[in-house]
C-alpha positions in Angstrom: 91.2 89.5 4.2 94.5 88.4 2.9 92.9 85.5 1.1 90.3 87.7 -0.6 93.0 90.2 -1.6 95.1 87.3 -3.0 92.3 85.9 -5.1 91.4 89.3 -6.4 95.1 89.7 -7.6 95.1 86.2 -9.2 91.9 87.0 -11.0 93.3 90.1 -12.3 96.6 88.6 -13.4 94.6 85.8 -15.1 92.4 88.1 -16.9 95.3 90.3 -18.0 97.2 87.2 -19.2 94.1 85.9 -21.1 93.8 89.2 -22.9 97.5 89.4 -23.7 97.5 85.9 -25.1 94.2 86.6 -27.2 92.0 84.2 -25.3 88.2 84.8 -26.0 85.4 83.2 -24.2 83.5 83.0 -27.6 86.3 81.1 -29.5 85.5 77.4 -30.5 81.9 78.1 -31.9 82.1 77.0 -35.5 78.7 77.9 -36.5 77.0 81.3 -36.5 73.8 80.2 -34.8 75.8 78.4 -32.2 78.0 81.5 -31.8 75.1 83.9 -31.0 73.4 81.4 -28.7 76.6 80.7 -26.7 76.8 84.2 -25.0 75.0 87.4 -25.6 78.3 89.2 -26.1 79.5 86.8 -28.9 79.4 88.0 -32.6 80.2 86.2 -35.9 82.5 87.5 -38.5 82.1 86.1 -42.1 85.3 87.6 -43.7 87.4 85.2 -45.7 90.7 84.0 -44.3 89.8 83.7 -40.7 90.2 80.5 -38.8 86.8 78.9 -38.3 87.3 78.4 -34.5 88.0 82.1 -34.2 85.2 83.6 -36.2 83.1 83.8 -33.1 84.4 86.6 -30.9 83.4 89.0 -28.3 82.0 92.4 -29.5 85.1 94.3 -28.2 87.8 92.1 -29.5 88.8 92.8 -33.1 85.5 93.8 -34.8 86.6 97.1 -36.1 88.5 95.2 -38.8 85.6 92.9 -39.7 84.0 93.8 -43.0 81.3 91.2 -43.3 79.3 91.1 -40.1 76.5 88.5 -40.7 75.0 88.3 -37.2 72.4 90.2 -35.1 74.3 93.1 -33.8 73.6 93.9 -30.2 71.2 92.2 -27.8 68.7 95.0 -27.1 66.0 95.9 -29.6 62.6 97.4 -28.6 60.1 98.8 -30.9 57.0 100.6 -29.8 54.0 99.4 -31.7 51.2 101.4 -29.9 51.8 104.7 -28.2 48.4 106.2 -28.1 48.3 109.3 -25.9 46.7 109.3 -22.4 43.0 109.9 -22.2 42.4 109.1 -25.8 40.2 106.2 -27.0 42.4 103.3 -28.0 42.7 102.4 -31.7 41.8 98.8 -31.0 38.5 99.7 -29.2 39.8 98.7 -25.8 38.5 102.1 -24.2 40.3 105.1 -22.6 44.1 104.8 -22.6 45.8 104.8 -19.3 49.1 103.2 -20.0 51.7 104.2 -22.6 53.0 102.3 -24.5 50.4 99.6 -24.8 52.3 97.3 -27.1 56.1 96.8 -27.8 58.0 94.4 -30.0 61.3 93.2 -28.6 64.1 91.1 -29.8 66.6 89.7 -27.5 69.7 87.4 -27.6 69.8 84.2 -25.3 71.2 85.4 -22.1 70.6 89.0 -22.9 68.2 91.6 -21.6 66.0 94.4 -22.9 64.9 97.3 -20.8 62.0 99.8 -21.5 59.8 102.2 -19.6 55.9 102.2 -19.2 54.0 105.1 -18.0 50.6 104.7 -16.2 48.2 107.8 -15.7 44.8 107.4 -14.1 42.2 108.9 -16.4 39.6 111.4 -15.1 36.0 109.9 -14.9 37.1 106.4 -16.0 34.1 104.2 -16.5 33.1 102.2 -13.3 30.8 99.2 -13.1 30.0 98.4 -9.5 28.0 95.3 -8.7 26.8 94.4 -5.2 26.7 90.6 -4.5 25.0 90.1 -1.1 24.2 87.1 1.1 20.5 87.6 1.9 20.2 85.1 4.7 18.2 86.4 7.6 21.3 87.5 9.7 22.2 90.0 6.9 19.0 92.1 7.2 20.7 94.9 9.1 23.3 95.3 6.2 20.4 95.2 3.6 18.6 97.9 5.5 21.7 100.1 5.6 22.4 99.6 1.8 18.7 100.5 1.0 19.0 103.8 3.0 22.5 104.6 1.8 22.2 104.5 -2.0 22.1 108.3 -2.5 25.0 108.9 -0.2 27.1 106.2 -1.8 26.3 107.4 -5.3 27.3 111.0 -4.4 30.6 109.9 -3.0 31.4 107.8 -6.0 30.8 110.8 -8.2 33.7 112.5 -6.6 35.8 109.8 -8.0 34.3 109.2 -11.3 31.1 110.7 -12.7 30.7 107.7 -15.1 29.6 104.9 -12.8 26.7 102.4 -12.8 25.5 100.2 -9.9 24.0 96.7 -9.9 22.7 94.4 -7.2 22.5 90.6 -6.9 21.8 88.3 -3.9 22.3 84.6 -3.0 21.2 82.1 -0.4 21.9 78.5 -1.0 21.0 75.5 -3.3 17.2 74.7 -3.0 17.7 71.1 -2.2 18.3 69.3 1.1 20.2 69.3 3.2 20.9 73.0 2.4 17.4 74.1 3.0 14.2 72.6 4.7 12.2 70.8 2.0 8.8 70.4 3.8 6.0 72.1 1.8 5.6 74.8 4.5 9.2 75.5 4.9 9.8 75.9 1.1 7.2 78.7 1.3 8.5 80.3 4.4 12.0 79.0 5.6 11.9 81.4 8.7 9.7 81.2 11.9 6.0 81.6 11.3 6.0 84.6 13.5 8.6 86.2 11.4 8.0 85.1 7.8 10.5 85.7 4.9 11.0 84.9 1.3 11.5 81.4 -0.2 15.1 80.3 -0.5 16.9 80.6 -3.8 20.5 80.2 -5.1 21.3 83.4 -7.0 19.2 86.3 -8.2 20.3 89.2 -10.4 18.0 91.6 -8.8 19.4 94.9 -10.5 21.6 94.5 -13.6 24.0 97.2 -14.4 21.8 98.3 -17.3 19.0 99.0 -14.8 21.1 101.2 -12.7 18.5 104.0 -13.0 16.0 101.8 -11.2 18.4 100.7 -8.5 16.4 102.4 -5.6 13.1 100.9 -6.4 14.3 97.4 -7.2 16.5 97.0 -4.2 13.7 98.3 -1.9 11.6 95.3 -2.8 14.5 92.8 -1.8 13.7 90.6 1.4 15.8 88.2 3.3 15.5 84.5 3.2 17.0 81.6 5.2 18.8 78.2 4.9 19.8 75.3 7.1 23.5 75.2 7.2 25.9 78.1 7.9 27.9 78.2 4.5 26.1 79.8 1.7 26.2 79.8 -2.1 28.5 82.7 -2.5 30.9 80.9 -5.0 27.9 79.8 -7.1 26.8 83.4 -7.3 30.3 84.9 -7.9 30.8 82.5 -10.7 27.7 83.5 -12.5 28.3 87.3 -11.9 31.9 86.9 -13.3 30.7 84.9 -16.3 27.3 86.3 -17.4 28.7 89.6 -18.9 25.4 90.0 -20.8 22.8 89.4 -18.2 24.9 91.3 -15.5 25.4 94.3 -17.9 29.3 94.5 -17.7 30.7 97.1 -20.1 33.6 96.1 -22.3 35.9 98.9 -21.3 35.2 99.8 -17.7 36.7 99.1 -14.4 34.7 96.2 -13.1 34.3 96.0 -9.3 32.3 93.3 -7.4 31.3 94.1 -3.8 30.9 90.7 -2.0 28.9 91.2 1.4 28.5 88.2 3.7 28.6 87.2 7.3 29.2 83.4 6.9 31.6 81.2 4.8 30.8 79.5 1.5 30.3 76.2 -0.1 32.8 75.0 -2.8 33.4 72.1 -5.1 32.3 68.7 -3.6 29.7 70.1 -1.1 27.0 69.9 -3.8 27.1 66.1 -3.9 25.3 66.1 -0.5 22.3 67.5 -2.4 22.5 65.3 -5.4 24.5 67.8 -7.5 27.1 65.4 -8.7 27.9 67.0 -12.1 31.0 69.2 -12.0 30.5 73.0 -12.4 31.3 73.8 -16.1 32.1 77.6 -15.3 29.5 78.8 -17.9 26.7 81.3 -17.6 23.3 79.9 -16.7 21.4 82.9 -16.0 19.3 82.5 -19.0 16.3 84.5 -18.1 18.5 87.4 -17.0 17.6 86.9 -13.3 18.1 83.4 -11.7 20.8 80.6 -11.9 18.9 77.8 -13.7 21.3 74.9 -13.2 21.9 75.3 -9.4 20.1 71.9 -8.9 22.2 70.1 -11.4 25.8 71.4 -11.1 28.0 71.2 -8.1 29.5 74.3 -6.5 32.5 75.6 -8.3 36.0 75.2 -7.0 37.8 78.4 -5.7 40.3 78.0 -8.5 37.5 78.1 -11.0 36.2 81.3 -9.6 39.5 83.0 -9.3 40.4 82.0 -12.9 37.1 83.4 -14.2 37.4 86.6 -12.4 41.0 87.2 -13.4 40.2 86.5 -17.1 37.5 89.1 -17.2 39.6 91.7 -15.3 37.4 92.1 -12.4 38.3 93.4 -9.0 36.5 91.9 -5.8 36.0 93.9 -2.7 35.1 91.7 0.2 33.0 93.2 3.0 32.5 90.6 5.9 31.8 90.5 9.6 34.7 90.2 12.1 33.8 86.5 13.0 34.8 85.2 9.5 37.7 87.8 8.8 40.4 85.1 9.0 38.7 82.9 6.4 38.3 85.7 3.9 41.8 87.0 4.5 43.2 83.7 2.9 40.6 84.1 0.1 41.6 87.5 -0.8 45.3 86.6 -1.3 44.1 84.4 -4.3 42.7 87.3 -6.3 45.0 89.9 -7.7 44.2 93.4 -6.6 41.3 92.3 -4.3 40.8 94.0 -1.1 39.1 93.1 2.3 37.0 95.4 4.5 35.4 94.6 7.9 31.7 95.5 8.5 30.8 96.9 11.9 28.2 95.2 14.0 25.3 97.2 12.5 27.0 97.7 9.2 26.9 101.5 9.5 30.2 101.7 7.8 29.2 100.1 4.7 29.4 103.2 2.5 32.8 104.2 3.8 34.0 100.6 3.3 33.0 100.6 -0.4 34.1 104.1 -1.3 37.4 103.8 0.6 38.3 100.4 -1.0 37.5 101.7 -4.4 39.6 104.8 -3.8 42.5 102.5 -3.0 41.9 100.4 -5.9 41.7 103.2 -8.4 44.8 104.9 -7.0 47.0 101.7 -6.7 49.2 100.7 -9.6 50.9 97.4 -9.5 52.1 95.4 -12.6 51.6 91.8 -12.7 52.7 89.3 -15.4 49.6 87.3 -16.3 51.2 84.1 -17.2 54.7 83.0 -16.2 56.8 81.9 -19.2 59.6 79.2 -18.9 62.9 80.6 -19.9 61.9 84.2 -19.6 62.3 86.3 -16.4 60.8 89.7 -15.8 61.7 92.4 -13.2 60.6 95.9 -12.8 61.4 99.1 -10.8 58.7 101.5 -9.8 59.1 105.3 -9.9 56.1 106.7 -8.0 54.9 110.5 -8.3 55.4 111.3 -4.6 59.1 110.2 -4.8 60.1 109.8 -8.4 63.8 109.9 -7.9 63.8 106.9 -5.6 63.4 103.6 -7.3 61.6 100.7 -5.6 62.5 97.3 -7.1 59.5 95.1 -7.6 57.2 97.7 -6.1 53.9 99.4 -6.7 52.6 103.0 -6.6 49.8 104.0 -4.2 47.7 107.0 -3.7 48.3 108.1 -7.4 46.1 111.0 -8.2 44.1 111.6 -11.2 46.3 112.4 -14.3 49.5 111.9 -12.2 52.1 109.8 -13.9 53.7 106.7 -12.5 56.7 105.2 -14.4 57.8 101.5 -14.3 61.0 100.4 -15.9 60.9 96.8 -17.0 63.7 94.4 -17.6 63.2 91.1 -19.6 65.8 88.4 -19.9 65.7 85.4 -22.1 67.4 82.5 -20.4 66.9 80.2 -23.3 66.0 80.3 -27.1 62.3 80.3 -27.5 60.9 78.1 -30.3 58.2 80.7 -31.6 57.6 84.3 -31.2 56.0 84.8 -27.6 53.5 87.3 -26.4 53.9 88.5 -22.8 50.9 90.2 -21.1 51.7 92.6 -18.3 48.6 93.6 -16.6 48.0 96.8 -14.5 44.7 95.9 -12.7 42.0 98.5 -13.5 44.2 100.4 -15.8 44.9 98.2 -18.9 47.3 95.6 -20.2 50.7 95.9 -21.9 51.5 93.5 -24.7 55.2 92.5 -25.3 55.8 90.6 -28.6 59.1 88.8 -27.7 61.5 87.2 -30.2 64.8 85.5 -29.3 67.6 85.8 -31.8 69.1 82.3 -31.8 69.6 81.8 -35.6 71.6 83.7 -38.3 69.8 84.4 -41.5 72.9 83.3 -43.4 72.6 79.8 -41.9 69.9 79.2 -44.5 71.9 80.4 -47.4 74.5 77.9 -48.3 76.8 78.6 -51.4 78.4 75.7 -53.3 82.2 76.3 -53.4 84.1 73.4 -54.8 87.3 75.3 -55.0 87.1 76.4 -51.4 85.7 73.5 -49.5 87.2 70.7 -51.6 83.7 69.4 -52.8 82.9 68.2 -49.3 80.7 71.2 -48.3 79.5 74.7 -49.1 80.2 78.1 -47.7 77.8 79.2 -45.1 78.2 82.6 -43.2 81.6 82.9 -44.6 82.9 79.5 -43.4 82.8 76.0 -44.8 79.9 74.0 -43.7 81.0 70.4 -44.2 79.0 67.5 -45.3 78.5 64.7 -42.8 81.7 62.7 -42.3 84.0 65.6 -43.0 85.6 68.3 -41.0 88.3 70.9 -41.0 88.7 74.4 -42.2 88.2 73.4 -45.8 86.4 70.1 -45.2 89.5 68.1 -46.1 89.5 65.7 -43.1 87.5 62.7 -43.0 86.1 61.9 -39.6 85.9 58.2 -40.4 89.6 58.0 -40.1 90.3 56.4 -36.6 94.0 57.4 -36.7 93.0 61.1 -36.7 90.9 60.7 -33.6 93.6 58.6 -31.8 96.0 61.7 -32.2 93.7 63.8 -30.2 93.6 61.6 -27.2 95.9 62.0 -24.4 97.9 59.0 -23.4 95.8 56.8 -21.1 92.5 58.7 -21.9 89.6 57.9 -24.2 88.3 61.5 -24.3 88.9 63.4 -27.5 90.5 66.7 -26.8 89.8 66.4 -23.1 86.1 66.3 -23.8 83.6 68.0 -26.0 83.5 71.1 -23.8 87.2 71.6 -24.1 87.8 71.2 -27.9 87.2 69.2 -31.0 89.4 67.2 -33.3 90.3 68.5 -36.7 92.4 66.3 -38.8 94.3 64.9 -35.9 94.8 68.3 -34.1 92.8 69.7 -31.3 90.9 72.9 -31.8 90.3 74.3 -28.3 87.1 76.0 -27.1 86.9 79.1 -24.9 89.9 79.7 -22.8 91.3 76.0 -23.1 94.7 75.5 -24.6 97.5 72.9 -24.9 98.1 70.0 -27.3 94.9 68.3 -26.0 93.1 71.4 -24.8 93.8 70.1 -21.2 94.8 73.5 -19.7 92.8 76.5 -18.7 94.4 79.6 -17.0 91.3 80.1 -14.9 92.6 77.2 -12.7 96.0 78.6 -12.4 96.9 79.3 -8.7 100.7 80.0 -9.0 100.4 83.5 -7.6 103.2 86.0 -8.0 106.0 83.5 -7.3 105.6 81.5 -10.5 103.9 81.0 -13.7 101.5 78.5 -15.3 102.8 76.1 -17.9 101.2 73.4 -19.8 103.2 70.2 -20.8 102.4 68.6 -23.9 100.9 65.5 -22.2 100.5 66.7 -18.6 98.1 68.9 -16.7 98.4 72.6 -15.9 101.4 73.1 -13.3 103.4 75.8 -11.8 106.9 76.7 -12.8 108.3 78.4 -9.6 110.7 81.4 -9.5 114.1 80.9 -7.7 113.7 80.8 -4.0 110.3 79.3 -4.1 108.9 75.7 -4.3 105.7 73.9 -3.7 102.8 72.9 -5.8 101.4 76.5 -6.0 105.0 78.2 -5.5 103.8 79.3 -2.0 106.7 77.9 0.0 110.0 79.8 0.4 113.3 77.9 0.4 114.8 80.5 2.9 115.9 78.5 6.1 116.7 81.5 8.2 113.6 81.4 10.2 114.3 77.7 11.2 117.9 78.2 12.7 118.4 77.5 16.3 121.8 77.4 18.1 123.6 77.6 14.7 121.8 74.5 13.2 118.7 74.0 11.1 115.9 73.1 13.4 118.4 72.3 16.2 119.8 69.4 14.0 116.6 67.4 14.7 114.5 68.3 11.7 114.2 69.9 8.2 113.0 73.4 7.3 109.9 73.4 5.0 108.1 76.7 4.0 109.9 78.5 6.8 108.7 76.0 9.5 110.6 73.0 11.2 109.4 69.5 10.5 110.9 67.5 13.4 112.3 63.9 12.9 111.1 60.9 14.8 113.4 58.0 15.7 113.4 55.0 17.9 115.1 56.6 20.8 114.0 60.3 21.0 111.0 62.3 19.7 111.7 66.0 19.2 109.0 68.8 19.0 108.6 72.5 19.5 109.1 75.3 17.1 112.9 74.5 16.7 112.6 70.8 17.4 114.2 71.7 20.8 111.9 69.7 22.9 112.7 66.0 23.7 109.7 64.0 24.8 111.6 61.3 26.5 114.5 63.4 27.8 113.4 63.8 31.5 115.2 66.7 33.4 112.9 66.8 36.4 115.5 65.2 38.8 118.0 67.8 37.7 116.0 70.7 39.1 114.4 68.9 42.1 117.1 70.2 44.6 116.2 73.8 43.7 112.5 73.0 44.2 113.1 71.3 47.5 115.0 74.4 48.6 112.2 76.7 47.7 109.1 74.8 48.9 110.5 72.4 51.5 110.6 68.6 51.7 110.3 65.6 54.1 113.3 63.7 55.2 113.5 60.0 55.4 113.1 60.1 59.2 109.9 62.0 58.7 111.2 65.5 59.6 109.9 68.2 57.4 112.2 70.9 56.1 110.5 74.3 55.5 111.2 76.2 52.2 113.6 79.1 51.8 113.8 82.3 49.9 115.1 82.2 46.3 118.2 84.2 47.3 119.1 81.4 50.0 119.0 78.6 47.3 122.3 78.7 45.3 121.6 75.4 43.9 118.7 76.8 41.8 121.3 78.4 39.5 123.6 75.6 38.8 121.6 74.6 35.7 118.8 77.1 35.3 119.6 80.6 33.8 116.6 82.1 35.7 114.0 81.0 38.3 110.5 82.4 38.4 107.9 81.7 41.1 104.3 81.4 39.5 100.8 80.2 40.0 100.4 78.4 36.6 98.5 75.2 36.6 99.4 72.1 34.5 96.5 72.7 32.0 97.7 76.3 31.4 101.2 75.2 30.3 101.8 75.3 26.6 105.5 74.9 25.7 107.1 73.8 28.9 107.8 70.4 30.7 105.8 69.8 33.8 107.2 68.1 36.9 105.9 67.3 40.4 107.3 67.4 44.0 105.4 65.9 46.8 105.3 67.2 50.4 103.2 65.3 52.7 99.7 65.1 50.9 100.3 68.1 48.7 102.1 68.3 45.3 104.0 71.2 44.0 104.2 71.7 40.3 107.4 73.2 38.6 108.1 73.6 34.9 111.3 74.1 32.9 111.6 75.5 29.4 114.5 75.9 27.1 115.7 79.4 26.8 115.5 80.1 23.0 117.3 83.5 23.3 120.4 81.9 24.9 123.4 80.8 22.9 124.0 77.8 25.3 120.9 75.7 24.8 121.6 73.8 28.0 120.4 76.8 30.0 116.7 76.8 30.9 114.2 78.9 32.6 112.5 77.2 35.7 109.0 78.0 36.9 108.0 76.8 40.4 104.3 76.9 41.5 104.1 78.4 44.9 100.5 77.1 45.4 100.4 73.3 46.2 97.8 71.0 45.1 96.7 69.0 48.0 94.2 66.9 46.2 90.5 66.6 46.3 88.4 65.1 49.2 88.1 61.2 48.7 85.1 60.5 46.7 84.2 57.6 49.0 83.7 59.8 52.0 81.6 62.2 50.0 79.3 59.4 49.0 79.0 58.0 52.4 78.3 61.6 53.8 75.5 62.0 51.3 73.9 58.7 52.1 74.0 59.3 55.8 72.5 62.9 55.3 69.6 61.4 53.3 68.8 58.7 55.7 68.8 61.2 58.5 66.6 63.6 56.7 64.1 60.8 55.9 64.0 59.7 59.6 63.3 63.2 60.6 60.5 63.7 58.0 58.8 60.4 59.2 58.9 61.4 62.8 57.4 64.7 62.1 54.7 63.1 60.1 53.9 60.7 62.8 53.7 63.5 65.4 51.4 65.5 63.3 49.2 62.5 62.7 48.8 61.6 66.5 48.1 65.1 67.4 45.3 65.3 64.9 43.9 61.9 65.9 43.9 62.9 69.6 42.2 66.1 68.8 39.5 64.4 66.8 38.8 61.8 69.4 38.4 64.4 72.1 35.9 66.3 69.9 33.9 63.0 69.4 33.7 62.2 73.1 32.5 65.7 73.9 29.7 65.3 71.3 28.8 62.0 72.7 28.2 63.5 76.2 26.2 66.4 75.0 23.7 64.1 72.9 20.6 62.9 74.8 18.5 60.2 73.0 14.7 59.7 73.8 13.4 56.1 74.0 10.3 55.6 71.8 8.8 53.0 69.5 9.2 53.6 65.8 5.7 53.9 64.1 7.0 51.6 61.3 7.8 48.8 63.6 5.6 45.6 63.6 6.0 43.1 66.5 7.0 39.7 65.2 4.7 38.1 67.9 1.2 37.2 66.9 -1.2 36.1 69.7 -4.1 33.9 68.9 -6.7 32.7 71.5 -8.3 29.2 71.3 -11.9 29.6 72.0 -12.3 26.0 73.0 -9.6 26.3 75.6 -11.4 29.3 77.0 -14.5 27.3 77.6 -12.9 24.6 79.4 
């Protein structure tokens, strides 16, 4: 917090000093065009007798006395070109006016901004062209049936929003080549099952154009489903033709154009057509030449998603996607690519179709959101929305929803030119479904007087002419009156600091004029090497600029240091009447202790000696308090503090404590061993005492008897693990023997119960063959 306050004070002091000394951020620009392009607050004065380097100044510094101001004054100029009233027909034939103004011309300085308001008001009965684009594969038959039966209801509800509406209808399946459809003769005629026939497959069909809306009921009633092989369909093919073929589809020039896309599957896109032999890239043109069907579907590949989005946006169309829940995630990503597009989910039987269409159109026609159609390098645009329901609260970068008919929504735009534009530029700000605002933008980066040079031999020495009130020197000449030759190397050498090759510390700091540096901006000094923005001398010094040195601080009495932030007062370093106890020096109110070969002092006042051991001096006191062991092995018990007079021979006071060694900060630690235990005690110099030989002694009453030997811990763990292993093995062996004995007993019982019958197997053949010898029988 203190640092922030200090920096704020330094900035205020620097700003005040700059103003007092006449520094101006615009100084140093020696041409009018360079001046007005430097900063939007810079202006050029063409009066005679003014130093060229100081003609360019800030608006608020001295321009009340300037008589000849040959520069574009200000940085905000907005002129309304077209401000036709709401509801009237636009003069350029673009339909009913819903935004005001529709066109402005703006001039702005580089780095400057313009601000203007635009009002948007939804018109009553604004023309609506609503075109249904439906996937007519067999699975969409329930949706088709609902659409056929709901035409009257949907038209009635749309009339509540606008009486001037037309409806069209188009369908799509897929490309009519393999592998997208079955190409056997019977399947070309009937791609469905023989028991449930359907229409032959096709790519896109404009069933009902918008010009035929009065026949919508009869024409859609004749529509039948078809089928294809793979799941994705030709939706992008169809959408491209609907967006491109304005004549065959019947789009009006000045209407709100809405495409309702209905599907229950995904879609093919660029590259998929190569599987069916469509290797030619989609050209994005209209090929519905007969007014009904897409004629080049067997030749052209599917369009890319980018091509479709580009064409839909160019023709100012708004898609509404109505899809089944299974493919919601796919179309969620697709909708993000279309400005103003919406997504609705069809129910299982599509009974919510009418509510989906009417509800989404109501949102579209009541939501007002500006969008810059094409980003422009070097120009940034921002806006603030003031909506009817809460006009007093601005929403930066926001939009207005649920805006009623003839309600007013106001948008405040700010356009900033970050660079000079080469030509006049047209910015298009689109309000989807309501119209487009055109901004003719021009950046003011040149002065008109730059092209009007006046010969003035007596003023510019014959080496230049007067331009914008100042001498514009010929090549090779410079100076206020063009009397200095830039070819003279001696002039340039005079503008270089010793040991540097930079002229006037660099082009950003200044320029050389006849051997003298003319500084730019807030730079000053003989070589323009100093700038008060880098001054950090604070309130205890001031910035000075030596002729050949860098910016430095000149400190007030009692202060020193590079930034005058160190006090020379040594009162805070005194100890026992000496500066830093005689073992150091006082710097910035703190002791810096000296180090020699014998002793090393430390501490706040250099009062601690690292190698000056006093533990033995206080050992008798500690032995008296905690006890000790004699040489013959006899143990002497400790006593109370009042019974130990030896404790006060050297120590000013003795305190019994429980501090551990790691908790000691500024004391010296010692140890006293009794049997196997160690007692810690600490001594500290008494900084409040006049006699620095007196100390405060701390004796720890809780001995540290050391940890158990690590070796015994390891041995104990090993034995425990071995014992546990033996126990586990024995248990496992006992359980195994028990189970084996039980199984053997059960086996023997089963053997006794089983009685086997002795018989001959019918499959057995005796290996003995008996043959009688008839001759032997006769004998």
